[in-house]
Backbone bond lengths (Angstrom), bond angles and torsions (degrees), N, CA, C in turn:
res aa  C-N    CA-C-N  psi(-1)  N-CA   C-N-CA  omega(-1)  CA-C   N-CA-C  phi
1 M - - - 1.468 - - 1.528 109.60 -
2 E 1.315 116.58 131.67 1.456 120.83 179.27 1.527 110.36 -76.89
3 T 1.323 115.78 142.49 1.457 121.03 176.38 1.521 109.59 -86.51
4 Q 1.317 116.66 128.86 1.460 120.10 177.31 1.525 108.80 -79.33
5 I 1.312 116.18 125.31 1.460 121.65 -177.89 1.523 108.78 -108.81
6 N 1.314 115.55 114.71 1.463 120.92 -177.07 1.527 110.38 -104.99
7 I 1.320 115.91 143.31 1.456 122.39 171.75 1.525 107.66 -118.01
8 C 1.323 115.58 122.30 1.458 121.20 -178.17 1.529 109.44 -84.01
9 I 1.326 115.84 121.24 1.466 123.46 -176.05 1.530 109.27 -116.32
10 K 1.318 116.36 141.05 1.464 121.15 175.11 1.526 109.07 -119.78
11 L 1.308 116.26 125.07 1.459 122.67 176.53 1.522 108.29 -94.40
12 N 1.314 116.17 114.86 1.468 122.38 -177.46 1.529 108.86 -105.25
13 L 1.331 116.18 108.84 1.461 121.20 -176.27 1.521 111.19 -101.52
14 P 1.334 118.37 132.76 1.467 120.79 175.95 1.521 110.28 -73.35
15 D 1.327 116.20 164.89 1.472 120.13 178.05 1.529 110.83 -61.05
16 I 1.321 115.30 -40.02 1.468 120.45 177.66 1.521 107.56 -125.68
17 P 1.335 118.28 92.75 1.466 119.97 -179.36 1.529 111.67 -64.65
18 Y 1.318 116.38 136.99 1.450 121.57 175.39 1.521 109.33 -100.23
19 K 1.306 116.23 140.04 1.457 120.74 179.35 1.526 110.35 -62.65
20 N 1.328 115.29 139.58 1.467 122.60 175.63 1.524 113.15 64.54
21 K 1.339 116.87 28.84 1.462 120.92 174.88 1.520 108.15 -120.09
22 L 1.319 115.63 103.62 1.456 122.28 -176.29 1.521 109.15 -137.28
23 A 1.334 116.06 142.76 1.467 120.69 178.06 1.524 109.47 -142.61
24 F 1.330 115.51 148.87 1.451 123.33 173.66 1.528 107.87 -119.18
25 I 1.342 117.07 140.23 1.459 121.74 -179.01 1.521 109.18 -125.13
26 C 1.328 116.50 132.28 1.463 122.30 179.62 1.529 109.92 -119.78
27 H 1.327 116.56 126.70 1.470 122.01 179.16 1.529 110.64 -79.11
28 G 1.320 115.78 177.62 1.452 121.98 -179.57 1.520 113.36 -87.63
29 I 1.328 116.00 -172.94 1.461 121.47 -165.30 1.523 113.22 -65.80
30 T 1.321 119.99 -32.20 1.466 120.52 174.32 1.526 110.61 -117.34
31 G 1.312 115.73 24.10 1.455 120.21 -179.18 1.518 112.34 -93.16
32 Y 1.316 114.91 -170.53 1.457 122.28 176.05 1.520 107.84 -164.25
33 K 1.315 116.53 168.75 1.461 120.15 -169.53 1.524 113.66 -71.16
34 E 1.343 117.69 -12.82 1.462 120.04 -177.85 1.530 112.72 -100.84
35 Q 1.330 119.12 5.35 1.455 118.39 179.73 1.522 110.14 -73.28
36 D 1.323 115.89 157.38 1.465 121.24 -169.07 1.520 112.98 -56.72
37 V 1.336 117.51 -43.98 1.460 119.51 -175.78 1.529 110.84 -65.42
38 I 1.319 117.75 -37.97 1.470 120.65 178.32 1.527 110.32 -68.75
39 L 1.324 116.62 -43.70 1.466 119.72 179.39 1.524 111.56 -61.61
40 Q 1.336 116.64 -34.63 1.463 118.99 178.78 1.524 111.46 -67.92
41 V 1.316 117.59 -40.86 1.465 120.24 178.02 1.530 109.94 -64.57
42 V 1.323 116.51 -41.51 1.470 120.02 176.24 1.526 110.13 -57.51
43 S 1.325 116.07 -48.17 1.464 120.37 -178.69 1.531 111.56 -60.98
44 S 1.327 116.33 -42.96 1.471 120.51 -178.54 1.516 111.41 -63.60
45 L 1.325 117.22 -42.08 1.466 120.55 -179.44 1.523 111.97 -74.70
46 K 1.332 116.79 -35.81 1.467 119.62 176.46 1.527 110.76 -60.17
47 S 1.332 116.30 -39.86 1.470 119.84 -178.74 1.523 111.80 -65.60
48 Q 1.337 116.55 -18.46 1.461 122.12 177.63 1.529 112.30 -96.12
49 G 1.344 116.13 7.90 1.458 120.31 175.90 1.510 115.57 89.32
50 Y 1.327 117.28 12.07 1.463 120.56 -178.49 1.524 111.80 -85.82
51 T 1.323 115.03 142.79 1.453 122.31 163.36 1.527 106.57 -86.76
52 I 1.341 116.75 129.84 1.458 120.43 -173.12 1.519 110.06 -123.32
53 I 1.327 114.83 135.31 1.458 122.13 172.10 1.523 108.07 -105.27
54 S 1.326 116.31 114.85 1.461 120.83 168.88 1.525 107.61 -111.40
55 F 1.314 117.15 156.86 1.460 119.49 -175.23 1.518 110.09 -158.54
56 D 1.318 115.63 160.76 1.455 122.35 175.85 1.521 108.80 -99.72
57 C 1.320 116.31 121.28 1.456 119.71 174.98 1.526 109.99 -70.40
58 R 1.319 115.60 158.34 1.465 120.82 -179.54 1.528 111.84 -65.25
59 N 1.321 114.08 152.14 1.467 122.64 174.33 1.523 112.47 57.44
60 S 1.341 115.08 32.29 1.450 120.26 175.96 1.527 108.11 -122.08
61 R 1.328 117.64 -159.87 1.457 119.66 -170.79 1.524 114.14 -91.68
62 G 1.306 117.56 7.53 1.450 119.77 -179.08 1.519 112.55 -93.38
63 K 1.342 115.57 -149.75 1.457 121.64 -172.97 1.522 113.33 -104.32
64 S 1.314 117.46 5.65 1.457 119.49 177.42 1.533 110.21 -78.61
65 F 1.332 114.52 175.70 1.466 121.10 179.84 1.520 110.63 -49.99
66 N 1.323 116.63 130.13 1.460 121.42 -179.09 1.522 108.81 -139.18
67 N 1.312 115.76 111.67 1.455 121.84 179.84 1.528 110.92 -108.02
68 H 1.348 115.87 23.20 1.457 122.86 -179.82 1.527 110.64 53.47
69 Q 1.336 114.68 38.76 1.454 120.75 175.63 1.520 109.11 -105.46
70 C 1.307 116.05 163.76 1.454 120.83 179.20 1.521 109.89 -77.11
71 A 1.319 116.60 116.65 1.465 120.85 176.45 1.525 109.37 -71.43
72 T 1.321 116.37 153.68 1.460 122.10 179.25 1.527 109.75 -135.55
73 I 1.324 116.05 165.87 1.461 120.14 174.32 1.527 109.97 -58.95
74 T 1.318 116.93 -40.36 1.467 120.05 179.70 1.520 111.40 -58.82
75 D 1.350 116.95 -42.47 1.461 120.52 176.26 1.525 110.50 -61.84
76 F 1.328 116.17 -44.49 1.464 120.28 -178.77 1.526 111.21 -63.02
77 C 1.333 116.80 -39.17 1.469 120.44 177.69 1.522 110.65 -62.09
78 D 1.320 116.70 -42.15 1.465 120.58 177.22 1.527 110.67 -62.15
79 D 1.340 116.53 -40.85 1.467 120.23 -178.76 1.527 111.51 -66.87
80 L 1.329 117.29 -41.98 1.469 119.93 178.24 1.520 110.50 -61.00
81 K 1.313 117.21 -44.59 1.464 120.20 178.74 1.533 110.66 -61.64
82 T 1.329 117.06 -41.17 1.464 120.90 177.89 1.522 111.05 -59.89
83 V 1.328 116.22 -43.50 1.470 120.43 -178.85 1.532 110.71 -66.93
84 I 1.321 117.53 -44.02 1.465 120.09 179.17 1.525 110.74 -64.81
85 D 1.325 117.40 -40.59 1.469 120.38 177.80 1.532 110.70 -62.52
86 W 1.323 116.71 -38.28 1.474 120.34 175.14 1.522 110.27 -62.38
87 A 1.328 116.68 -45.02 1.466 121.07 -176.57 1.526 112.14 -63.71
88 K 1.328 117.07 -28.45 1.463 120.30 -178.82 1.519 112.47 -61.66
89 N 1.311 118.38 -19.69 1.464 122.47 179.38 1.522 112.82 -98.31
90 Q 1.344 116.88 7.79 1.465 121.02 -178.77 1.526 110.47 -102.22
91 S 1.319 115.56 155.77 1.464 120.92 -174.64 1.524 112.98 -66.53
92 F 1.324 117.89 -24.99 1.460 120.71 -176.72 1.532 112.86 -85.31
93 Y 1.320 117.57 -5.81 1.461 120.17 -173.42 1.518 112.09 -67.15
94 T 1.319 115.05 142.18 1.455 122.17 173.40 1.520 108.12 -133.92
95 N 1.316 117.24 150.39 1.463 121.46 -172.04 1.522 114.32 -74.17
96 S 1.326 117.90 -7.51 1.463 121.24 178.55 1.522 108.35 -130.14
97 F 1.329 116.61 123.98 1.460 119.41 -173.92 1.522 110.89 -145.50
98 I 1.328 114.34 167.21 1.461 122.22 176.43 1.523 109.02 -92.82
99 L 1.326 115.89 141.47 1.459 121.97 169.59 1.521 108.39 -113.18
100 A 1.337 115.88 128.11 1.465 121.53 176.75 1.518 109.06 -124.36
101 G 1.320 116.54 149.08 1.452 119.66 179.45 1.505 111.79 -154.55
102 H 1.335 114.34 160.34 1.459 121.93 176.05 1.523 109.12 -124.11
103 S 1.325 117.24 131.51 1.453 123.36 175.16 1.531 111.23 60.55
104 L 1.338 118.33 -124.17 1.459 118.87 178.71 1.522 112.38 -70.47
105 G 1.322 117.10 -12.42 1.454 120.21 170.04 1.515 111.35 -63.66
106 V 1.337 116.95 -26.40 1.466 120.79 175.84 1.521 110.32 -68.89
107 A 1.326 117.35 -41.76 1.464 119.38 175.33 1.519 110.35 -58.41
108 T 1.315 116.27 -38.54 1.471 121.91 179.68 1.519 111.80 -62.82
109 I 1.339 116.66 -48.10 1.465 118.69 -177.29 1.526 111.16 -72.65
110 L 1.336 117.45 -31.96 1.466 119.08 177.24 1.526 110.85 -65.06
111 D 1.327 116.43 -39.57 1.459 120.02 178.44 1.521 110.25 -59.30
112 Y 1.328 116.79 -45.06 1.467 119.84 179.95 1.521 111.01 -69.07
113 A 1.331 116.86 -43.59 1.466 120.80 -174.18 1.518 112.36 -64.15
114 I 1.326 116.76 -42.17 1.467 119.71 -178.78 1.524 110.53 -66.87
115 K 1.323 117.13 -34.20 1.467 121.18 179.91 1.527 112.82 -80.75
116 N 1.337 116.73 -19.65 1.477 120.85 -174.04 1.526 110.03 -136.76
117 S 1.327 116.85 48.37 1.462 120.50 -171.99 1.522 113.07 -61.62
118 N 1.328 117.55 -26.33 1.463 120.01 -179.11 1.522 112.27 -67.36
119 Q 1.340 117.83 -18.06 1.461 121.66 -179.66 1.528 112.85 -91.23
120 I 1.318 117.20 -11.89 1.460 120.96 -167.71 1.528 111.20 -100.12
121 N 1.320 114.87 133.47 1.457 121.08 176.23 1.529 111.13 -91.75
122 A 1.340 116.26 -37.40 1.463 121.21 -179.73 1.522 108.49 -169.05
123 I 1.342 115.49 163.72 1.464 122.84 176.71 1.522 108.74 -122.19
124 I 1.338 115.12 136.44 1.465 121.61 172.57 1.522 107.79 -118.10
125 S 1.337 115.85 112.90 1.457 122.82 -178.32 1.523 109.61 -107.33
126 I 1.340 116.19 120.53 1.458 121.52 178.95 1.525 107.89 -118.45
127 A 1.325 116.63 116.94 1.467 121.71 -178.96 1.520 110.56 53.90
128 G 1.312 116.18 47.23 1.451 121.32 -170.70 1.525 114.42 -73.54
129 V 1.331 114.09 147.53 1.466 121.92 168.90 1.519 106.57 -104.83
130 F 1.331 117.45 121.69 1.458 122.49 -170.47 1.526 113.61 -104.36
131 S 1.304 116.39 -10.76 1.467 119.81 175.35 1.514 109.23 -161.12
132 G 1.330 115.16 155.18 1.449 119.52 175.02 1.514 112.02 -64.03
133 Q 1.328 116.64 -32.47 1.459 120.11 179.57 1.521 110.89 -66.24
134 D 1.340 117.37 -42.11 1.468 120.26 174.58 1.524 110.52 -56.22
135 L 1.326 115.91 -47.01 1.459 121.14 -177.33 1.520 110.90 -61.14
136 L 1.319 116.80 -45.92 1.466 120.50 -179.71 1.526 111.04 -66.52
137 N 1.329 117.00 -43.61 1.468 120.07 179.93 1.527 111.77 -60.18
138 N 1.338 116.42 -45.60 1.465 120.53 -178.56 1.526 111.25 -66.79
139 T 1.327 116.39 -38.13 1.460 120.04 178.94 1.524 110.34 -65.78
140 Q 1.323 117.28 -42.76 1.462 121.16 178.65 1.527 111.56 -64.46
141 E 1.340 116.62 -39.78 1.463 119.93 -175.07 1.517 113.05 -78.03
142 F 1.338 116.85 -44.55 1.459 120.09 -169.42 1.531 114.32 -100.88
143 T 1.327 117.88 -27.36 1.470 120.11 -177.27 1.528 110.81 -135.69
144 P 1.332 117.50 60.83 1.469 119.53 -177.94 1.523 113.76 -62.21
145 E 1.340 118.07 -32.72 1.464 119.92 178.91 1.532 110.55 -65.99
146 F 1.325 116.47 -39.45 1.459 121.01 176.09 1.525 109.87 -60.78
147 L 1.317 116.78 -43.95 1.461 121.07 -179.96 1.529 110.68 -63.05
148 N 1.316 117.25 -43.07 1.460 120.13 179.14 1.523 111.67 -64.09
149 S 1.329 116.42 -36.72 1.465 119.83 177.52 1.522 110.90 -65.37
150 L 1.327 116.51 -39.93 1.457 120.04 177.69 1.522 110.44 -59.73
151 K 1.322 115.85 -43.61 1.459 120.11 -177.28 1.525 111.98 -69.31
152 R 1.341 116.75 -36.36 1.466 120.39 -174.19 1.531 112.76 -79.26
153 H 1.331 115.93 -53.11 1.468 118.00 -171.26 1.525 114.08 -146.43
154 G 1.313 117.92 3.89 1.460 119.20 -179.13 1.514 111.98 76.04
155 I 1.321 115.79 173.14 1.464 122.09 -177.44 1.527 108.72 -136.54
156 T 1.333 115.65 133.74 1.456 121.42 174.89 1.524 109.16 -104.29
157 R 1.316 116.05 132.24 1.463 120.94 176.98 1.520 109.02 -120.55
158 C 1.317 115.74 142.16 1.463 120.54 -172.81 1.521 111.25 -120.14
159 N 1.331 114.99 150.58 1.455 122.76 170.29 1.523 105.94 -139.41
160 G 1.323 115.33 98.73 1.452 118.13 -172.93 1.521 109.32 66.57
161 K 1.321 116.60 -122.80 1.460 121.30 179.61 1.525 112.30 -95.36
162 V 1.328 117.17 0.83 1.456 121.18 -176.29 1.525 109.55 -98.49
163 E 1.319 116.43 130.18 1.451 122.00 179.88 1.522 110.57 -113.85
164 C 1.310 116.70 149.42 1.464 120.30 166.90 1.522 107.80 -132.69
165 Y 1.291 115.20 154.10 1.460 121.02 -172.52 1.525 109.41 -124.77
166 L 1.328 115.32 139.51 1.459 121.68 176.58 1.525 109.52 -126.68
167 D 1.312 116.45 143.41 1.454 120.64 166.37 1.529 107.72 -142.04
168 F 1.314 116.88 -171.34 1.463 120.72 -174.28 1.533 112.07 -64.75
169 K 1.318 116.64 -14.29 1.460 120.61 -179.84 1.524 112.09 -57.43
170 Y 1.331 117.26 -36.77 1.470 118.12 -176.44 1.532 111.11 -70.55
171 L 1.338 116.91 -31.30 1.458 119.31 175.50 1.526 111.50 -74.53
172 E 1.321 116.31 -35.96 1.466 119.50 175.70 1.520 110.79 -63.66
173 D 1.320 116.84 -45.77 1.465 120.88 178.88 1.527 110.93 -61.20
174 A 1.330 116.62 -37.79 1.466 120.50 -177.68 1.523 112.51 -62.58
175 Q 1.329 117.41 -23.40 1.471 119.88 -179.19 1.526 112.16 -67.46
176 N 1.329 117.20 -11.11 1.469 121.08 176.75 1.532 112.50 -80.74
177 Y 1.331 116.86 -2.03 1.461 120.33 -172.64 1.524 110.82 -123.13
178 D 1.320 115.30 130.14 1.467 122.18 176.68 1.523 107.33 -148.66
179 F 1.331 116.08 100.46 1.466 120.06 -174.62 1.528 112.71 -90.10
180 Y 1.329 116.76 -1.19 1.467 118.65 167.62 1.530 109.17 -63.26
181 Q 1.339 114.84 -27.96 1.456 120.97 175.76 1.529 108.40 -92.32
182 G 1.294 117.56 116.32 1.452 121.10 177.59 1.518 114.89 109.96
183 I 1.353 116.91 -25.03 1.461 118.15 -176.58 1.526 111.31 -69.12
184 E 1.330 117.28 -23.83 1.472 119.30 -179.63 1.522 111.70 -66.46
185 K 1.340 117.27 -18.40 1.459 121.01 178.85 1.528 112.61 -88.79
186 F 1.332 116.40 -8.95 1.464 121.36 -179.11 1.521 108.26 -89.46
187 N 1.328 117.58 119.79 1.462 120.43 -170.43 1.523 114.49 -111.84
188 K 1.333 117.21 17.81 1.468 120.32 176.69 1.528 109.92 -94.18
189 P 1.340 118.27 160.54 1.471 120.37 -177.87 1.530 112.72 -60.95
190 I 1.321 115.23 140.22 1.469 121.76 178.89 1.531 108.98 -130.53
191 L 1.327 115.68 128.16 1.463 122.83 174.91 1.525 108.58 -108.11
192 L 1.332 116.74 123.93 1.460 122.62 176.93 1.526 109.09 -111.64
193 I 1.341 115.88 129.25 1.461 121.65 177.46 1.522 108.11 -132.45
194 T 1.328 116.62 133.25 1.457 120.33 171.32 1.515 108.44 -148.20
195 G 1.332 116.11 174.32 1.449 120.99 -179.11 1.516 111.81 -107.05
196 D 1.327 115.86 152.94 1.463 119.68 -179.17 1.524 112.54 -69.03
197 K 1.336 117.71 -14.87 1.454 121.78 179.35 1.529 112.05 -109.68
198 D 1.305 116.95 12.47 1.470 120.80 -177.07 1.529 109.75 -79.27
199 I 1.336 116.05 123.78 1.464 120.00 179.44 1.528 111.83 -103.55
200 A 1.328 117.29 -3.62 1.467 120.53 175.66 1.520 111.20 -97.81
201 S 1.314 116.31 -32.67 1.463 122.66 176.01 1.525 106.44 -130.45
202 T 1.309 116.17 82.21 1.460 120.34 -170.26 1.524 111.48 -71.25
203 P 1.338 116.80 157.32 1.462 118.74 173.71 1.529 112.73 -53.57
204 Q 1.341 117.01 -36.82 1.472 119.34 179.86 1.520 111.32 -67.89
205 N 1.351 117.74 -40.69 1.464 120.36 174.53 1.516 110.76 -54.58
206 N 1.331 115.68 -46.60 1.454 120.11 -177.17 1.519 112.00 -68.55
207 Q 1.333 117.07 -37.22 1.460 119.79 177.18 1.515 110.80 -65.54
208 D 1.330 116.69 -41.51 1.469 120.25 179.29 1.526 110.73 -63.04
209 F 1.320 116.33 -41.79 1.462 119.28 179.89 1.529 110.81 -69.49
210 F 1.322 115.94 -41.37 1.468 121.81 177.13 1.523 110.54 -54.67
211 N 1.313 116.54 -40.05 1.469 120.80 -178.14 1.524 112.48 -66.24
212 Q 1.334 117.81 -22.83 1.461 121.36 -179.83 1.526 113.01 -84.37
213 I 1.321 116.62 -15.60 1.462 120.80 -176.10 1.523 109.45 -80.27
214 K 1.322 116.54 129.19 1.462 120.99 -177.30 1.522 112.82 -97.36
215 G 1.337 117.10 -21.87 1.455 120.89 -177.19 1.518 112.34 -89.36
216 K 1.319 116.13 -163.16 1.466 122.86 179.13 1.523 108.97 -63.38
217 K 1.340 116.66 131.83 1.459 119.08 -173.22 1.526 110.85 -152.73
218 E 1.334 114.50 152.78 1.460 122.12 173.57 1.523 108.43 -138.34
219 L 1.325 116.69 145.67 1.459 123.03 174.78 1.519 108.99 -131.47
220 H 1.343 115.49 127.33 1.458 121.27 178.44 1.528 108.71 -129.14
221 I 1.333 115.90 129.23 1.460 121.72 176.72 1.531 107.76 -113.08
222 L 1.321 115.81 113.11 1.462 120.89 -173.73 1.528 110.72 -81.56
223 K 1.320 115.52 143.03 1.459 120.78 179.79 1.527 110.62 -81.31
224 N 1.334 114.97 145.10 1.472 121.79 177.62 1.518 111.71 52.80
225 C 1.308 115.00 47.27 1.470 120.65 -173.83 1.521 109.94 -132.27
226 S 1.332 116.38 127.66 1.462 121.55 176.26 1.530 109.26 -98.02
227 H 1.319 116.74 -153.82 1.462 120.74 -171.57 1.525 113.65 -79.94
228 I 1.342 118.25 -21.50 1.471 119.25 -169.02 1.528 113.82 -111.85
229 Y 1.328 119.46 -0.09 1.473 122.34 172.72 1.524 110.78 55.49
230 E 1.337 114.60 54.29 1.458 118.79 -170.84 1.518 114.52 -85.48
231 T 1.340 118.62 -15.29 1.463 118.98 -176.66 1.522 111.48 -96.48
232 K 1.313 114.46 159.50 1.470 119.86 177.86 1.520 111.08 -62.97
233 D 1.322 117.06 -37.19 1.465 120.04 177.77 1.533 110.41 -61.95
234 N 1.337 116.90 -43.75 1.462 120.67 177.29 1.521 110.61 -58.87
235 Q 1.325 116.51 -45.77 1.464 120.99 -177.03 1.521 111.65 -69.15
236 N 1.334 117.38 -36.86 1.465 120.00 175.96 1.524 111.13 -65.33
237 D 1.335 116.39 -39.28 1.466 119.81 176.45 1.528 110.68 -62.18
238 L 1.332 116.70 -43.35 1.465 120.64 176.40 1.512 110.91 -56.65
239 D 1.317 115.80 -48.14 1.462 120.83 -177.54 1.521 111.09 -59.43
240 N 1.318 116.95 -47.85 1.470 121.03 -177.74 1.531 111.44 -63.30
241 I 1.334 116.61 -42.14 1.469 120.10 -177.65 1.520 110.94 -68.93
242 I 1.329 116.81 -45.05 1.470 120.40 -179.99 1.524 110.66 -63.58
243 S 1.331 116.73 -43.67 1.471 120.19 -179.95 1.523 111.31 -61.29
244 S 1.328 116.22 -42.30 1.464 120.06 178.77 1.520 110.94 -65.13
245 F 1.336 117.14 -41.40 1.462 121.66 179.39 1.523 110.82 -62.33
246 I 1.332 117.05 -44.04 1.472 120.76 179.48 1.518 110.38 -63.62
247 S 1.312 117.78 -38.42 1.466 120.95 177.96 1.523 110.83 -63.43
248 T 1.319 117.25 -37.01 1.462 121.15 177.86 1.523 111.05 -65.97
249 I 1.344 116.27 -43.24 1.460 120.51 177.23 1.522 110.42 -59.53
250 R 1.331 115.43 -43.54 1.465 120.09 -178.51 1.517 111.02 -62.68
251 S 1.339 116.50 -44.23 1.466 119.21 -178.24 1.525 111.15 -67.26
252 D 1.332 116.89 -33.05 1.463 120.43 177.81 1.518 111.96 -66.02
253 N 1.330 116.55 -28.35 1.451 120.87 -175.83 1.519 114.05 -93.65
254 L 1.343 116.18 0.07 1.471 118.69 179.05 1.516 111.29 -70.69
């Protein structure tokens, strides 16, 4: 018997939808579509008239199919493609859209964007992971106990009654991805945001990636900000930066 695999999608409609304004948002490896940082990005884009698709990737903490397996970037990339392919048959779909992501969700959107640059209007990277090597290096340097736990027995994380599981497999899979290679060929606007206290997406990681981008680009490092943007000040900073970036894109297209 085949297992039915469901992906939970949320359609976020602005009060006044604008034609040809569509965005997709991908959460990180143990995230979900209702976490604060994702909800803030949804709110910021909705205020600019965008229709936004957020979704829960498989085997994570949301409402999509969860078999208590270790999610990987490869799985997330497959899920994003599935969601975009679904959207192509909907009335709100437009051939040019924004991709936004948080943490390993950034690796997911970069993989799609580099392969399908003609479909992308812009990229919004929040606390992005740009290569598997960056991820492994930061984990070894800043959270060695976490890394040892992954290697020994894995880690289960819970959100209410929903569990997700991680082991070293997700770090091994991540080594297949390096977006420092290829991003120089992507010529659409890219917004990079990270926090000064982020140990998963360090300011130096973001500066190094910023230096590889040849097209229109912005880099913002938020003060007193860690990886999950948990404070109101962090979220207000996100809102202001995203809104300003969208206004710049709009003026460029006039």
